[in-house]
Each structure stands twice: as structure tokens, then as C-alpha cells.
C-alpha positions, 0 to 999 in steps of 0.5 A: 483510475485515480478517483480525481475526476472533478478535482482538477480545479481544486487547491490542495487545501480543498481536498481530503487527506483520502484526495490529496493521498491519490494526488500524491499516487498519481504524482509518483505513477506519472514520475515513475517507469515501471516501480511505484516507491511509496514509504508508509503512504497511509501513516497520516490517515485516519483508520477509516481512510486508511481502509479505503485508500489501502482496497483502492491501491489493490484496485490500481495495482491490478490496473497498472502494469507496474511494481509497488514497493511498499514500505510500511511497519503495519503487518497487517497493512503488508500482508494485505497489500503484498504479494512478498514481504521482506523484514529488514534488520536494524542497522546495518540493514540486512533482509532477515526473512522473506514471506511469500504471500499466497493471496489464495492463503492468506485472505479475510476468510481465512484469518487464522492463516493471517495470525500465524504468519504475523507470529513469524 
């Protein structure tokens, strides 16, 4: 499920950025009960690896029975990966807005809907 088969005996320095991130997700999953906290998990990855890892996370999300709390500053990433988005204010932090993401309405085929959500 985490795509690490065949890499069990490799050292971290022998793994790509994406493989290291998969190992981080696995460690988070193993140490979490019902919720996984991911704080800017794709920030250090190049754009090609980032897109690949985002799609991979969506697949994992559908297989595991856990809530994933994703912290990101990337609006596109939030829309792609989330069922619900909370916009947080500056200090003192408060929830400014909440958006429930309907994947039938906000998807790659309906790019105009995504553009309108970003304006909000």
C-alpha cells in the first residue's frame, strides 16, 4: 500500500525524495490510531514528484480507515486532497472560513468551479 516493497534494506540516503516521503507517511500511519497529521508533507518535493505523491496519497486515503489532517498553504493541493477545508486567521488563530469539497463539483473536468472556489 505504501509502495516501499523492495526497499526494506535500503538506507535513507539511498531513497529518492518521494520514497523518503512514503516512509514518513508509513511511520505516521503506524504511530497514529485514527488520525494522521501531515504538516506541509509535499513542500520539499519537486513539482513532478509532488503531483505523483498527491495522487498516491488519494489512493492511500481511500484504502485506510483514518482521518487525515493536512496542513498546507497550497490552495490547489487543499482542493485536490481534501473533503473539507478550513481557512485559519493570523494570530490569534481562528477558523475564518470552512469549505466542504464536493468531489463531483470540484474536479479536474470542472476547472471553472475550482477557479471560482479559489476566489473565495
